[in-house]
C-alpha positions in Angstrom: 0.0 0.0 0.0 1.5 3.3 -1.1 -0.2 6.4 0.1 1.0 9.8 -1.0 -0.2 13.4 -1.4 0.4 16.0 -4.1 -0.8 19.5 -4.5 -4.3 19.8 -5.9 -4.5 21.3 -9.4 -7.5 23.0 -11.1 -8.3 19.8 -13.0 -8.8 18.0 -9.7 -11.8 20.1 -8.7 -14.5 17.9 -10.3 -12.9 14.8 -8.7 -12.8 16.5 -5.3 -16.4 17.6 -5.6 -17.4 14.1 -6.4 -15.5 12.7 -3.4 -17.0 15.4 -1.2 -20.5 14.6 -2.2 -20.0 10.8 -1.9 -18.2 11.0 1.4 -20.5 13.5 3.1 -23.9 12.6 1.8 -24.7 10.2 4.5 -23.4 12.5 7.2 -25.4 15.5 5.9 -28.6 13.5 5.5 -28.3 12.1 9.1 -27.6 15.4 10.6 -29.6 17.9 8.5 -32.1 15.9 6.5 -32.5 15.7 2.7 -29.5 16.2 0.5 -29.6 19.4 -1.7 -27.1 19.1 -4.5 -27.0 22.8 -5.3 -26.4 23.8 -1.7 -23.6 21.2 -1.4 -22.0 22.3 -4.6 -21.9 25.9 -3.2 -20.5 24.7 0.2 -17.8 22.6 -1.6 -16.9 25.5 -3.9 -16.5 27.9 -1.0 -14.3 25.6 1.0 -12.2 24.5 -2.1 -11.5 28.1 -3.1 -10.7 29.3 0.4 -7.8 26.9 1.2 -4.9 25.0 -0.3 -5.7 21.3 -0.9 -3.8 18.1 -1.6 -4.9 15.1 -3.5 -4.5 11.8 -1.7 -3.2 8.9 -3.8 -3.6 5.2 -3.1 -1.1 3.2 -5.2 -1.1 6.2 -7.6 -4.9 6.4 -7.9 -6.7 9.5 -6.6 -8.8 8.5 -3.6 -9.5 11.6 -1.6 -8.3 15.1 -0.7 -7.1 17.0 2.4 -6.6 20.5 3.5 -4.0 21.0 6.2 -3.0 24.4 7.6 0.3 24.9 9.4 0.2 27.7 11.9 2.7 28.7 14.5 0.7 27.3 17.4 -1.0 24.3 15.8 -1.7 22.2 12.7 -5.3 22.5 11.6 -6.8 19.6 9.7 -9.6 21.4 7.8 -10.6 18.6 5.6 -9.9 14.9 5.2 -12.2 13.3 2.6 -11.7 9.8 1.4 -13.9 8.3 -1.3 -16.2 5.7 0.2 -14.8 3.1 -2.2 -11.4 3.6 -0.5 -12.5 3.9 3.1 -11.5 1.2 5.6 -8.1 0.7 4.0 -6.1 2.7 6.5 -5.7 5.8 4.3 -7.2 8.2 6.8 -5.1 6.7 9.6 -1.9 7.1 7.5 -2.7 10.7 6.8 -3.4 11.4 10.5 -0.2 9.7 11.5 1.8 12.0 9.1 0.1 15.0 10.6 0.7 13.9 14.1 4.4 13.2 13.3 4.7 16.7 12.1 3.0 18.1 15.2 5.5 16.1 17.4 8.5 17.4 15.4 7.2 21.0 15.7 5.9 20.7 19.3 2.4 21.9 18.4 -1.2 20.7 18.7 -3.4 19.2 16.0 -6.9 20.6 15.8 -9.9 19.7 13.7 -13.7 19.8 13.7 -16.1 17.3 12.3 -19.9 17.0 12.1 -21.5 15.4 15.1 -22.8 12.6 13.0 -19.6 11.9 11.1 -18.3 8.4 11.8 -14.8 9.6 11.2 -14.9 11.0 14.8 -14.4 7.4 16.0 -11.1 7.3 14.0 -10.0 10.6 15.4 -10.7 9.5 19.0 -8.8 6.2 18.3 -5.9 8.3 17.2 -5.9 10.1 20.5 -7.9 13.2 19.7 -9.9 14.6 22.6 -13.1 16.6 22.4 -12.5 20.2 23.5 -15.7 21.9 22.5 -19.0 21.3 20.7 -21.3 23.4 18.7 -24.9 22.6 17.6 -23.4 20.9 14.5 -19.8 20.1 15.1 -17.4 18.5 17.5 -14.0 20.3 18.0 -11.1 17.9 18.6 -7.5 18.4 19.6 -4.5 16.1 19.7 -1.7 16.9 22.2 1.6 15.1 22.3 2.5 13.6 25.7 6.0 12.9 24.6 8.5 14.1 22.0 9.0 10.4 21.0 7.5 10.0 17.5 7.8 6.2 17.8 4.9 6.3 20.3 2.3 7.3 17.8 -1.3 6.1 18.4 -2.5 3.1 16.3 
């Protein structure tokens, strides 16, 4: 299994929109009700244009995308979307481990938020993220390193 990332290009937009819609449809329907394609297209477009993204590759095949922001005080994982056809293969875990390794090396926190109904919250908690706040729609999670030893990463 070879998982890598590369900067997103303009011609990745349609692919990323498709992954977004496929990955989030169940979450949105469970949390908000019926799926509205037009609304989701607008939400995707706003998020896609607002931040830098990377395309996630699994054995050279596009399988998802991510948006990671490095600030002085923390690494912010704004987006981690894996196509449902590729979920359950350890891709998200691999990306999270990379982010955590960077946080350990820099001595900073990792922060993210996810929809309350998103099953990915289980992965984040398994990886050592703790809930620090909650809104009506999202859970805010944070990972703090207990040790500078990168070999002690969560599984």
